[in-house]
TORROVEX-448282 format. One record per residue: residue number from 1; residue in one letter; chain; x, y, z of N, C-alpha, C, O in turn. Coordinates in nm, 2 decimals. Layout:
+-----+------+------+--------+--------+--------+--------+--------+--------+--------+--------+--------+--------+--------+--------+
: pos : code : unit :   n_xx :   n_yy :   n_zz :  ca_xx :  ca_yy :  ca_zz :   c_xx :   c_yy :   c_zz :   o_xx :   o_yy :   o_zz :
+-----+------+------+--------+--------+--------+--------+--------+--------+--------+--------+--------+--------+--------+--------+
: NUM :    A :    A :      X :      Y :      Z :      X :      Y :      Z :      X :      Y :      Z :      X :      Y :      Z :
...
+-----+------+------+--------+--------+--------+--------+--------+--------+--------+--------+--------+--------+--------+--------+
# end
This chain:
+-----+------+------+--------+--------+--------+--------+--------+--------+--------+--------+--------+--------+--------+--------+
: pos : code : unit :   n_xx :   n_yy :   n_zz :  ca_xx :  ca_yy :  ca_zz :   c_xx :   c_yy :   c_zz :   o_xx :   o_yy :   o_zz :
+-----+------+------+--------+--------+--------+--------+--------+--------+--------+--------+--------+--------+--------+--------+
:   1 :    M :    A :   2.03 :  -2.30 :   0.52 :   1.90 :  -2.24 :   0.52 :   1.88 :  -2.15 :   0.40 :   1.78 :  -2.16 :   0.34 :
:   2 :    R :    A :   1.97 :  -2.06 :   0.38 :   1.96 :  -1.96 :   0.27 :   1.94 :  -2.03 :   0.14 :   1.86 :  -1.99 :   0.05 :
:   3 :    I :    A :   2.01 :  -2.14 :   0.11 :   2.00 :  -2.22 :  -0.01 :   1.86 :  -2.28 :  -0.02 :   1.80 :  -2.27 :  -0.13 :
:   4 :    F :    A :   1.80 :  -2.33 :   0.09 :   1.67 :  -2.38 :   0.08 :   1.57 :  -2.28 :   0.04 :   1.48 :  -2.30 :  -0.04 :
:   5 :    F :    A :   1.58 :  -2.16 :   0.11 :   1.48 :  -2.05 :   0.07 :   1.49 :  -2.01 :  -0.07 :   1.40 :  -1.98 :  -0.14 :
:   6 :    Q :    A :   1.62 :  -2.00 :  -0.12 :   1.64 :  -1.96 :  -0.26 :   1.57 :  -2.07 :  -0.35 :   1.51 :  -2.03 :  -0.45 :
:   7 :    L :    A :   1.59 :  -2.19 :  -0.32 :   1.52 :  -2.30 :  -0.41 :   1.37 :  -2.29 :  -0.40 :   1.30 :  -2.30 :  -0.50 :
:   8 :    Q :    A :   1.32 :  -2.26 :  -0.28 :   1.18 :  -2.25 :  -0.26 :   1.12 :  -2.13 :  -0.34 :   1.02 :  -2.15 :  -0.41 :
:   9 :    K :    A :   1.19 :  -2.02 :  -0.34 :   1.15 :  -1.90 :  -0.41 :   1.14 :  -1.93 :  -0.56 :   1.05 :  -1.88 :  -0.63 :
:  10 :    E :    A :   1.23 :  -2.01 :  -0.61 :   1.23 :  -2.03 :  -0.76 :   1.12 :  -2.13 :  -0.80 :   1.08 :  -2.13 :  -0.92 :
:  11 :    K :    A :   1.06 :  -2.20 :  -0.71 :   0.95 :  -2.29 :  -0.74 :   0.82 :  -2.22 :  -0.74 :   0.72 :  -2.28 :  -0.79 :
:  12 :    I :    A :   0.81 :  -2.10 :  -0.69 :   0.68 :  -2.03 :  -0.68 :   0.63 :  -1.99 :  -0.82 :   0.71 :  -1.93 :  -0.90 :
:  13 :    D :    A :   0.51 :  -2.02 :  -0.85 :   0.45 :  -1.98 :  -0.98 :   0.36 :  -1.86 :  -0.94 :   0.25 :  -1.87 :  -0.89 :
:  14 :    Y :    A :   0.41 :  -1.74 :  -0.97 :   0.35 :  -1.62 :  -0.93 :   0.22 :  -1.59 :  -1.00 :   0.14 :  -1.50 :  -0.96 :
:  15 :    R :    A :   0.19 :  -1.66 :  -1.11 :   0.06 :  -1.65 :  -1.17 :  -0.06 :  -1.69 :  -1.08 :  -0.17 :  -1.64 :  -1.10 :
:  16 :    F :    A :  -0.03 :  -1.78 :  -0.99 :  -0.13 :  -1.83 :  -0.90 :  -0.11 :  -1.77 :  -0.75 :  -0.18 :  -1.82 :  -0.66 :
:  17 :    A :    A :  -0.02 :  -1.68 :  -0.73 :   0.00 :  -1.62 :  -0.60 :  -0.12 :  -1.53 :  -0.56 :  -0.19 :  -1.48 :  -0.64 :
:  18 :    K :    A :  -0.14 :  -1.53 :  -0.43 :  -0.24 :  -1.44 :  -0.38 :  -0.20 :  -1.29 :  -0.39 :  -0.09 :  -1.26 :  -0.36 :
:  19 :    N :    A :  -0.29 :  -1.21 :  -0.44 :  -0.26 :  -1.07 :  -0.45 :  -0.28 :  -1.00 :  -0.32 :  -0.37 :  -1.02 :  -0.24 :
:  20 :    V :    A :  -0.18 :  -0.91 :  -0.29 :  -0.18 :  -0.82 :  -0.18 :  -0.16 :  -0.68 :  -0.22 :  -0.06 :  -0.65 :  -0.28 :
:  21 :    I :    A :  -0.26 :  -0.59 :  -0.20 :  -0.24 :  -0.45 :  -0.23 :  -0.16 :  -0.39 :  -0.13 :  -0.18 :  -0.40 :  -0.01 :
:  22 :    V :    A :  -0.06 :  -0.31 :  -0.18 :   0.03 :  -0.23 :  -0.09 :   0.01 :  -0.09 :  -0.12 :   0.07 :  -0.04 :  -0.22 :
:  23 :    T :    A :  -0.06 :  -0.01 :  -0.04 :  -0.08 :   0.13 :  -0.06 :   0.05 :   0.20 :  -0.02 :   0.11 :   0.16 :   0.09 :
:  24 :    G :    A :   0.10 :   0.29 :  -0.10 :   0.23 :   0.36 :  -0.06 :   0.34 :   0.26 :  -0.10 :   0.45 :   0.28 :  -0.05 :
:  25 :    G :    A :   0.32 :   0.17 :  -0.19 :   0.42 :   0.07 :  -0.23 :   0.54 :   0.13 :  -0.31 :   0.64 :   0.06 :  -0.33 :
:  26 :    A :    A :   0.52 :   0.25 :  -0.35 :   0.63 :   0.32 :  -0.42 :   0.72 :   0.40 :  -0.33 :   0.82 :   0.46 :  -0.38 :
:  27 :    G :    A :   0.69 :   0.40 :  -0.20 :   0.78 :   0.47 :  -0.10 :   0.88 :   0.37 :  -0.05 :   0.89 :   0.25 :  -0.08 :
:  28 :    Y :    A :   0.96 :   0.42 :   0.04 :   1.07 :   0.34 :   0.10 :   1.02 :   0.22 :   0.17 :   1.06 :   0.11 :   0.14 :
:  29 :    I :    A :   0.93 :   0.24 :   0.27 :   0.89 :   0.13 :   0.35 :   0.80 :   0.03 :   0.27 :   0.81 :  -0.09 :   0.27 :
:  30 :    G :    A :   0.71 :   0.09 :   0.19 :   0.62 :   0.01 :   0.11 :   0.69 :  -0.07 :   0.00 :   0.65 :  -0.19 :  -0.02 :
:  31 :    S :    A :   0.79 :  -0.02 :  -0.06 :   0.87 :  -0.10 :  -0.16 :   0.94 :  -0.22 :  -0.09 :   0.95 :  -0.32 :  -0.16 :
:  32 :    H :    A :   0.99 :  -0.20 :   0.03 :   1.05 :  -0.31 :   0.10 :   0.94 :  -0.42 :   0.14 :   0.97 :  -0.54 :   0.14 :
:  33 :    A :    A :   0.82 :  -0.37 :   0.17 :   0.71 :  -0.46 :   0.20 :   0.68 :  -0.54 :   0.08 :   0.66 :  -0.66 :   0.09 :
:  34 :    C :    A :   0.68 :  -0.48 :  -0.04 :   0.65 :  -0.55 :  -0.17 :   0.76 :  -0.66 :  -0.19 :   0.72 :  -0.77 :  -0.24 :
:  35 :    K :    A :   0.88 :  -0.62 :  -0.17 :   0.99 :  -0.72 :  -0.19 :   0.97 :  -0.84 :  -0.09 :   0.98 :  -0.96 :  -0.14 :
:  36 :    A :    A :   0.94 :  -0.81 :   0.03 :   0.92 :  -0.92 :   0.13 :   0.80 :  -1.01 :   0.09 :   0.80 :  -1.13 :   0.10 :
:  37 :    L :    A :   0.69 :  -0.95 :   0.04 :   0.57 :  -1.02 :   0.00 :   0.61 :  -1.11 :  -0.12 :   0.57 :  -1.23 :  -0.12 :
:  38 :    R :    A :   0.68 :  -1.05 :  -0.22 :   0.72 :  -1.13 :  -0.34 :   0.80 :  -1.25 :  -0.30 :   0.78 :  -1.36 :  -0.35 :
:  39 :    N :    A :   0.90 :  -1.23 :  -0.21 :   0.98 :  -1.34 :  -0.16 :   0.91 :  -1.44 :  -0.08 :   0.95 :  -1.56 :  -0.07 :
:  40 :    A :    A :   0.79 :  -1.40 :  -0.03 :   0.71 :  -1.50 :   0.05 :   0.61 :  -1.57 :  -0.04 :   0.53 :  -1.65 :   0.01 :
:  41 :    G :    A :   0.61 :  -1.53 :  -0.17 :   0.52 :  -1.60 :  -0.26 :   0.39 :  -1.53 :  -0.29 :   0.30 :  -1.59 :  -0.35 :
:  42 :    Y :    A :   0.37 :  -1.41 :  -0.25 :   0.26 :  -1.33 :  -0.28 :   0.29 :  -1.24 :  -0.40 :   0.40 :  -1.22 :  -0.43 :
:  43 :    R :    A :   0.18 :  -1.18 :  -0.45 :   0.19 :  -1.09 :  -0.57 :   0.16 :  -0.95 :  -0.52 :   0.04 :  -0.92 :  -0.50 :
:  44 :    P :    A :   0.26 :  -0.86 :  -0.49 :   0.22 :  -0.73 :  -0.44 :   0.17 :  -0.64 :  -0.55 :   0.23 :  -0.63 :  -0.66 :
:  45 :    I :    A :   0.06 :  -0.57 :  -0.53 :   0.00 :  -0.48 :  -0.62 :   0.02 :  -0.34 :  -0.56 :  -0.05 :  -0.31 :  -0.46 :
:  46 :    T :    A :   0.11 :  -0.26 :  -0.61 :   0.13 :  -0.13 :  -0.56 :   0.03 :  -0.03 :  -0.60 :   0.00 :  -0.01 :  -0.72 :
:  47 :    V :    A :  -0.04 :   0.03 :  -0.50 :  -0.13 :   0.14 :  -0.53 :  -0.07 :   0.27 :  -0.46 :  -0.06 :   0.28 :  -0.34 :
:  48 :    D :    A :  -0.04 :   0.36 :  -0.55 :   0.03 :   0.48 :  -0.51 :   0.00 :   0.59 :  -0.60 :  -0.01 :   0.57 :  -0.72 :
:  49 :    N :    A :  -0.02 :   0.71 :  -0.55 :  -0.04 :   0.83 :  -0.64 :   0.09 :   0.90 :  -0.68 :   0.09 :   0.99 :  -0.75 :
:  50 :    L :    A :   0.20 :   0.85 :  -0.63 :   0.34 :   0.89 :  -0.66 :   0.36 :   1.04 :  -0.62 :   0.45 :   1.10 :  -0.68 :
:  51 :    S :    A :   0.28 :   1.09 :  -0.52 :   0.31 :   1.22 :  -0.48 :   0.44 :   1.23 :  -0.40 :   0.50 :   1.34 :  -0.40 :
:  52 :    T :    A :   0.48 :   1.13 :  -0.33 :   0.61 :   1.13 :  -0.26 :   0.68 :   1.00 :  -0.29 :   0.80 :   0.98 :  -0.25 :
:  53 :    G :    A :   0.62 :   0.91 :  -0.37 :   0.69 :   0.78 :  -0.40 :   0.75 :   0.79 :  -0.54 :   0.74 :   0.89 :  -0.61 :
:  54 :    W :    A :   0.82 :   0.68 :  -0.58 :   0.89 :   0.67 :  -0.71 :   0.85 :   0.55 :  -0.79 :   0.85 :   0.44 :  -0.73 :
:  55 :    A :    A :   0.81 :   0.57 :  -0.91 :   0.77 :   0.45 :  -1.00 :   0.89 :   0.35 :  -1.01 :   0.86 :   0.23 :  -1.02 :
:  56 :    D :    A :   1.01 :   0.40 :  -1.01 :   1.13 :   0.32 :  -1.02 :   1.14 :   0.22 :  -0.90 :   1.21 :   0.12 :  -0.91 :
:  57 :    A :    A :   1.08 :   0.25 :  -0.79 :   1.09 :   0.17 :  -0.67 :   0.99 :   0.05 :  -0.68 :   1.00 :  -0.04 :  -0.60 :
:  58 :    V :    A :   0.90 :   0.05 :  -0.78 :   0.81 :  -0.06 :  -0.79 :   0.87 :  -0.17 :  -0.89 :   0.87 :  -0.15 :  -1.01 :
:  59 :    K :    A :   0.92 :  -0.28 :  -0.82 :   0.99 :  -0.38 :  -0.90 :   0.94 :  -0.52 :  -0.88 :   0.98 :  -0.61 :  -0.95 :
:  60 :    F :    A :   0.84 :  -0.54 :  -0.79 :   0.80 :  -0.67 :  -0.76 :   0.66 :  -0.71 :  -0.79 :   0.61 :  -0.81 :  -0.75 :
:  61 :    G :    A :   0.59 :  -0.62 :  -0.87 :   0.45 :  -0.64 :  -0.91 :   0.40 :  -0.52 :  -0.98 :   0.48 :  -0.42 :  -1.00 :
:  62 :    P :    A :   0.28 :  -0.52 :  -1.03 :   0.23 :  -0.40 :  -1.10 :   0.21 :  -0.28 :  -1.02 :   0.19 :  -0.29 :  -0.89 :
:  63 :    L :    A :   0.21 :  -0.16 :  -1.08 :   0.18 :  -0.03 :  -1.02 :   0.05 :   0.02 :  -1.07 :   0.03 :   0.02 :  -1.19 :
:  64 :    E :    A :  -0.04 :   0.05 :  -0.98 :  -0.16 :   0.12 :  -1.02 :  -0.15 :   0.26 :  -0.96 :  -0.16 :   0.28 :  -0.83 :
:  65 :    R :    A :  -0.15 :   0.36 :  -1.04 :  -0.13 :   0.50 :  -1.00 :  -0.27 :   0.55 :  -0.96 :  -0.35 :   0.59 :  -1.05 :
:  66 :    V :    A :  -0.30 :   0.55 :  -0.84 :  -0.44 :   0.59 :  -0.79 :  -0.42 :   0.66 :  -0.66 :  -0.34 :   0.63 :  -0.57 :
:  67 :    D :    A :  -0.51 :   0.76 :  -0.64 :  -0.51 :   0.84 :  -0.51 :  -0.62 :   0.77 :  -0.43 :  -0.73 :   0.74 :  -0.48 :
:  68 :    L :    A :  -0.60 :   0.75 :  -0.30 :  -0.69 :   0.69 :  -0.21 :  -0.82 :   0.77 :  -0.20 :  -0.92 :   0.72 :  -0.15 :
:  69 :    L :    A :  -0.82 :   0.90 :  -0.24 :  -0.94 :   0.98 :  -0.23 :  -1.03 :   0.95 :  -0.35 :  -1.15 :   0.99 :  -0.35 :
:  70 :    D :    A :  -0.98 :   0.87 :  -0.45 :  -1.07 :   0.84 :  -0.56 :  -1.12 :   0.70 :  -0.54 :  -1.07 :   0.59 :  -0.58 :
:  71 :    R :    A :  -1.24 :   0.70 :  -0.47 :  -1.30 :   0.57 :  -0.43 :  -1.34 :   0.48 :  -0.54 :  -1.33 :   0.36 :  -0.54 :
:  72 :    D :    A :  -1.39 :   0.54 :  -0.65 :  -1.43 :   0.46 :  -0.77 :  -1.31 :   0.39 :  -0.83 :  -1.33 :   0.27 :  -0.87 :
:  73 :    K :    A :  -1.20 :   0.45 :  -0.84 :  -1.08 :   0.38 :  -0.90 :  -1.03 :   0.27 :  -0.80 :  -0.99 :   0.17 :  -0.85 :
:  74 :    L :    A :  -1.04 :   0.30 :  -0.67 :  -1.00 :   0.20 :  -0.58 :  -1.09 :   0.07 :  -0.60 :  -1.04 :  -0.04 :  -0.60 :
:  75 :    D :    A :  -1.22 :   0.10 :  -0.61 :  -1.31 :  -0.01 :  -0.63 :  -1.28 :  -0.09 :  -0.76 :  -1.28 :  -0.21 :  -0.76 :
:  76 :    Q :    A :  -1.24 :  -0.02 :  -0.87 :  -1.20 :  -0.09 :  -0.99 :  -1.08 :  -0.17 :  -0.97 :  -1.07 :  -0.28 :  -1.03 :
:  77 :    I :    A :  -0.98 :  -0.12 :  -0.89 :  -0.86 :  -0.20 :  -0.87 :  -0.89 :  -0.33 :  -0.79 :  -0.84 :  -0.43 :  -0.82 :
:  78 :    F :    A :  -0.98 :  -0.32 :  -0.69 :  -1.02 :  -0.43 :  -0.61 :  -1.09 :  -0.54 :  -0.70 :  -1.07 :  -0.66 :  -0.68 :
:  79 :    K :    A :  -1.17 :  -0.49 :  -0.79 :  -1.24 :  -0.58 :  -0.88 :  -1.14 :  -0.65 :  -0.97 :  -1.15 :  -0.77 :  -1.00 :
:  80 :    K :    A :  -1.04 :  -0.57 :  -1.02 :  -0.94 :  -0.62 :  -1.11 :  -0.85 :  -0.73 :  -1.05 :  -0.83 :  -0.83 :  -1.11 :
:  81 :    Y :    A :  -0.80 :  -0.70 :  -0.93 :  -0.70 :  -0.79 :  -0.87 :  -0.76 :  -0.88 :  -0.76 :  -0.69 :  -0.98 :  -0.72 :
:  82 :    Q :    A :  -0.88 :  -0.86 :  -0.71 :  -0.94 :  -0.94 :  -0.60 :  -0.84 :  -0.97 :  -0.49 :  -0.80 :  -1.09 :  -0.48 :
:  83 :    P :    A :  -0.79 :  -0.87 :  -0.42 :  -0.68 :  -0.90 :  -0.33 :  -0.72 :  -0.98 :  -0.21 :  -0.84 :  -0.97 :  -0.16 :
:  84 :    Y :    A :  -0.63 :  -1.06 :  -0.16 :  -0.65 :  -1.14 :  -0.04 :  -0.63 :  -1.04 :   0.09 :  -0.71 :  -1.06 :   0.18 :
:  85 :    A :    A :  -0.54 :  -0.95 :   0.08 :  -0.52 :  -0.86 :   0.19 :  -0.46 :  -0.73 :   0.14 :  -0.43 :  -0.71 :   0.02 :
:  86 :    V :    A :  -0.46 :  -0.63 :   0.23 :  -0.41 :  -0.50 :   0.20 :  -0.31 :  -0.46 :   0.31 :  -0.34 :  -0.47 :   0.43 :
:  87 :    M :    A :  -0.20 :  -0.40 :   0.27 :  -0.10 :  -0.34 :   0.36 :  -0.10 :  -0.19 :   0.33 :  -0.08 :  -0.15 :   0.22 :
:  88 :    H :    A :  -0.13 :  -0.11 :   0.43 :  -0.16 :   0.03 :   0.41 :  -0.04 :   0.12 :   0.47 :  -0.02 :   0.13 :   0.59 :
:  89 :    F :    A :   0.04 :   0.17 :   0.37 :   0.15 :   0.26 :   0.41 :   0.13 :   0.40 :   0.35 :   0.22 :   0.48 :   0.37 :
:  90 :    A :    A :   0.03 :   0.42 :   0.28 :   0.01 :   0.55 :   0.21 :  -0.04 :   0.66 :   0.30 :  -0.14 :   0.64 :   0.37 :
:  91 :    A :    A :   0.04 :   0.77 :   0.31 :  -0.01 :   0.88 :   0.39 :   0.09 :   1.00 :   0.37 :   0.21 :   0.97 :   0.34 :
:  92 :    F :    A :   0.04 :   1.12 :   0.39 :   0.13 :   1.23 :   0.40 :   0.20 :   1.22 :   0.54 :   0.13 :   1.19 :   0.63 :
:  93 :    S :    A :   0.33 :   1.26 :   0.54 :   0.40 :   1.24 :   0.67 :   0.49 :   1.35 :   0.71 :   0.58 :   1.33 :   0.80 :
:  94 :    Q :    A :   0.48 :   1.46 :   0.64 :   0.57 :   1.57 :   0.68 :   0.51 :   1.65 :   0.79 :   0.41 :   1.72 :   0.78 :
:  95 :    V :    A :   0.58 :   1.65 :   0.91 :   0.52 :   1.71 :   1.03 :   0.51 :   1.86 :   1.01 :   0.40 :   1.92 :   1.04 :
:  96 :    G :    A :   0.61 :   1.93 :   0.96 :   0.60 :   2.07 :   0.94 :   0.48 :   2.11 :   0.85 :   0.41 :   2.21 :   0.89 :
:  97 :    E :    A :   0.47 :   2.05 :   0.74 :   0.36 :   2.08 :   0.65 :   0.23 :   2.05 :   0.71 :   0.13 :   2.12 :   0.68 :
:  98 :    S :    A :   0.22 :   1.94 :   0.79 :   0.09 :   1.91 :   0.85 :   0.04 :   2.02 :   0.95 :  -0.08 :   2.04 :   0.97 :
:  99 :    V :    A :   0.14 :   2.09 :   1.01 :   0.10 :   2.20 :   1.10 :   0.06 :   2.32 :   1.01 :  -0.04 :   2.39 :   1.05 :
: 100 :    D :    A :   0.12 :   2.34 :   0.90 :   0.09 :   2.46 :   0.81 :  -0.04 :   2.43 :   0.73 :  -0.12 :   2.53 :   0.71 :
: 101 :    N :    A :  -0.07 :   2.31 :   0.70 :  -0.19 :   2.28 :   0.62 :  -0.26 :   2.15 :   0.67 :  -0.26 :   2.05 :   0.61 :
: 102 :    P :    A :  -0.32 :   2.16 :   0.79 :  -0.38 :   2.04 :   0.85 :  -0.49 :   1.98 :   0.77 :  -0.51 :   1.86 :   0.77 :
: 103 :    A :    A :  -0.57 :   2.06 :   0.70 :  -0.68 :   2.01 :   0.63 :  -0.64 :   1.91 :   0.52 :  -0.70 :   1.81 :   0.49 :
: 104 :    K :    A :  -0.52 :   1.95 :   0.45 :  -0.47 :   1.86 :   0.35 :  -0.44 :   1.72 :   0.41 :  -0.46 :   1.62 :   0.35 :
: 105 :    Y :    A :  -0.38 :   1.72 :   0.53 :  -0.34 :   1.60 :   0.59 :  -0.46 :   1.52 :   0.64 :  -0.47 :   1.40 :   0.62 :
: 106 :    W :    A :  -0.56 :   1.59 :   0.70 :  -0.68 :   1.52 :   0.74 :  -0.75 :   1.45 :   0.62 :  -0.79 :   1.34 :   0.62 :
: 107 :    R :    A :  -0.76 :   1.53 :   0.51 :  -0.83 :   1.48 :   0.39 :  -0.76 :   1.36 :   0.34 :  -0.82 :   1.25 :   0.32 :
: 108 :    N :    A :  -0.63 :   1.37 :   0.32 :  -0.56 :   1.26 :   0.26 :  -0.55 :   1.14 :   0.35 :  -0.58 :   1.03 :   0.31 :
: 109 :    N :    A :  -0.50 :   1.16 :   0.47 :  -0.47 :   1.05 :   0.57 :  -0.60 :   0.99 :   0.63 :  -0.60 :   0.87 :   0.64 :
: 110 :    V :    A :  -0.69 :   1.07 :   0.66 :  -0.81 :   1.01 :   0.73 :  -0.92 :   0.97 :   0.62 :  -0.96 :   0.86 :   0.62 :
: 111 :    V :    A :  -0.96 :   1.06 :   0.53 :  -1.06 :   1.03 :   0.43 :  -1.01 :   0.92 :   0.34 :  -1.08 :   0.83 :   0.30 :
: 112 :    G :    A :  -0.88 :   0.93 :   0.30 :  -0.82 :   0.83 :   0.21 :  -0.82 :   0.69 :   0.27 :  -0.86 :   0.59 :   0.21 :
: 113 :    S :    A :  -0.79 :   0.69 :   0.40 :  -0.79 :   0.56 :   0.47 :  -0.93 :   0.50 :   0.49 :  -0.95 :   0.38 :   0.47 :
: 114 :    L :    A :  -1.02 :   0.59 :   0.52 :  -1.16 :   0.54 :   0.53 :  -1.21 :   0.49 :   0.40 :  -1.28 :   0.38 :   0.39 :
: 115 :    N :    A :  -1.18 :   0.55 :   0.29 :  -1.22 :   0.50 :   0.15 :  -1.16 :   0.36 :   0.14 :  -1.23 :   0.27 :   0.09 :
: 116 :    L :    A :  -1.03 :   0.35 :   0.17 :  -0.97 :   0.22 :   0.16 :  -1.03 :   0.11 :   0.24 :  -1.06 :   0.00 :   0.20 :
: 117 :    F :    A :  -1.06 :   0.14 :   0.37 :  -1.12 :   0.05 :   0.46 :  -1.26 :   0.00 :   0.41 :  -1.30 :  -0.11 :   0.42 :
: 118 :    E :    A :  -1.34 :   0.10 :   0.36 :  -1.47 :   0.07 :   0.31 :  -1.46 :  -0.03 :   0.19 :  -1.54 :  -0.12 :   0.17 :
: 119 :    V :    A :  -1.37 :   0.00 :   0.10 :  -1.36 :  -0.08 :  -0.02 :  -1.31 :  -0.22 :   0.02 :  -1.35 :  -0.32 :  -0.04 :
: 120 :    C :    A :  -1.22 :  -0.23 :   0.12 :  -1.17 :  -0.36 :   0.17 :  -1.29 :  -0.44 :   0.22 :  -1.30 :  -0.56 :   0.19 :
: 121 :    E :    A :  -1.37 :  -0.37 :   0.30 :  -1.49 :  -0.44 :   0.36 :  -1.58 :  -0.49 :   0.25 :  -1.63 :  -0.61 :   0.25 :
: 122 :    E :    A :  -1.61 :  -0.41 :   0.15 :  -1.70 :  -0.45 :   0.04 :  -1.64 :  -0.57 :  -0.04 :  -1.72 :  -0.65 :  -0.09 :
: 123 :    H :    A :  -1.51 :  -0.58 :  -0.05 :  -1.45 :  -0.68 :  -0.13 :  -1.40 :  -0.80 :  -0.05 :  -1.34 :  -0.90 :  -0.10 :
: 124 :    G :    A :  -1.41 :  -0.79 :   0.08 :  -1.37 :  -0.90 :   0.17 :  -1.22 :  -0.92 :   0.18 :  -1.17 :  -1.03 :   0.20 :
: 125 :    A :    A :  -1.15 :  -0.81 :   0.17 :  -1.00 :  -0.82 :   0.18 :  -0.96 :  -0.80 :   0.33 :  -1.02 :  -0.71 :   0.40 :
: 126 :    W :    A :  -0.86 :  -0.87 :   0.38 :  -0.81 :  -0.85 :   0.51 :  -0.73 :  -0.72 :   0.51 :  -0.67 :  -0.68 :   0.41 :
: 127 :    I :    A :  -0.74 :  -0.64 :   0.62 :  -0.67 :  -0.51 :   0.63 :  -0.55 :  -0.53 :   0.73 :  -0.57 :  -0.56 :   0.84 :
: 128 :    L :    A :  -0.43 :  -0.51 :   0.68 :  -0.32 :  -0.51 :   0.76 :  -0.27 :  -0.36 :   0.76 :  -0.21 :  -0.32 :   0.67 :
: 129 :    F :    A :  -0.30 :  -0.30 :   0.87 :  -0.27 :  -0.15 :   0.88 :  -0.15 :  -0.12 :   0.95 :  -0.13 :  -0.17 :   1.07 :
: 130 :    F :    A :  -0.07 :  -0.03 :   0.90 :   0.06 :   0.01 :   0.96 :   0.06 :   0.16 :   0.96 :   0.03 :   0.22 :   0.86 :
: 131 :    L :    A :   0.09 :   0.22 :   1.08 :   0.10 :   0.36 :   1.09 :   0.24 :   0.39 :   1.15 :   0.27 :   0.35 :   1.26 :
: 132 :    R :    A :   0.32 :   0.47 :   1.08 :   0.45 :   0.51 :   1.12 :   0.44 :   0.62 :   1.23 :   0.34 :   0.69 :   1.23 :
: 133 :    P :    A :   0.53 :   0.62 :   1.32 :   0.53 :   0.72 :   1.43 :   0.52 :   0.87 :   1.38 :   0.45 :   0.95 :   1.44 :
: 134 :    V :    A :   0.59 :   0.90 :   1.27 :   0.59 :   1.03 :   1.22 :   0.44 :   1.07 :   1.17 :   0.40 :   1.18 :   1.18 :
: 135 :    Q :    A :   0.37 :   0.97 :   1.12 :   0.23 :   0.99 :   1.08 :   0.14 :   1.02 :   1.21 :   0.05 :   1.11 :   1.20 :
: 136 :    L :    A :   0.17 :   0.95 :   1.32 :   0.10 :   0.98 :   1.44 :   0.13 :   1.12 :   1.48 :   0.03 :   1.20 :   1.53 :
: 137 :    M :    A :   0.25 :   1.17 :   1.47 :   0.28 :   1.30 :   1.51 :   0.21 :   1.40 :   1.42 :   0.16 :   1.50 :   1.47 :
: 138 :    A :    A :   0.20 :   1.37 :   1.29 :   0.13 :   1.46 :   1.20 :  -0.01 :   1.48 :   1.24 :  -0.07 :   1.58 :   1.22 :
: 139 :    I :    A :  -0.07 :   1.37 :   1.28 :  -0.22 :   1.37 :   1.31 :  -0.24 :   1.44 :   1.45 :  -0.33 :   1.52 :   1.46 :
: 140 :    T :    A :  -0.15 :   1.41 :   1.54 :  -0.18 :   1.47 :   1.68 :  -0.14 :   1.61 :   1.69 :  -0.18 :   1.68 :   1.78 :
: 141 :    T :    A :  -0.06 :   1.67 :   1.59 :  -0.03 :   1.81 :   1.60 :  -0.13 :   1.90 :   1.53 :  -0.12 :   2.02 :   1.54 :
: 142 :    M :    A :  -0.23 :   1.84 :   1.48 :  -0.33 :   1.92 :   1.41 :  -0.43 :   1.98 :   1.50 :  -0.53 :   2.05 :   1.46 :
+-----+------+------+--------+--------+--------+--------+--------+--------+--------+--------+--------+--------+--------+--------+
# end
């Protein structure tokens, strides 16, 4: 089986692969999602402000350094890449900090996500939304 998949992977022409935007793609979970997408024949486009992610973690497609609060730049990226889908992993997730500074978390996690969803709708991209348990904790403790 493994040999078959390796041969399949080598036949993929990534110039014609469907683009998938991965927000938070420079983080641990997002970078693994990018690897899985690339191995499945998609072209992951990492959208990350690098506030907690690492540019070195972006190895499977281009990096667009953008904050989800910047709706105009998000719109430009969607126009540039015309994504088929979006995987959303970008969020602040430090529980202690979320208690000390809840407005920062609400602004980034809620307003940033709403910006993303609106741009997805305008451009007809599928939204694949993932929320980690620690992010739920950060939201519910505010």
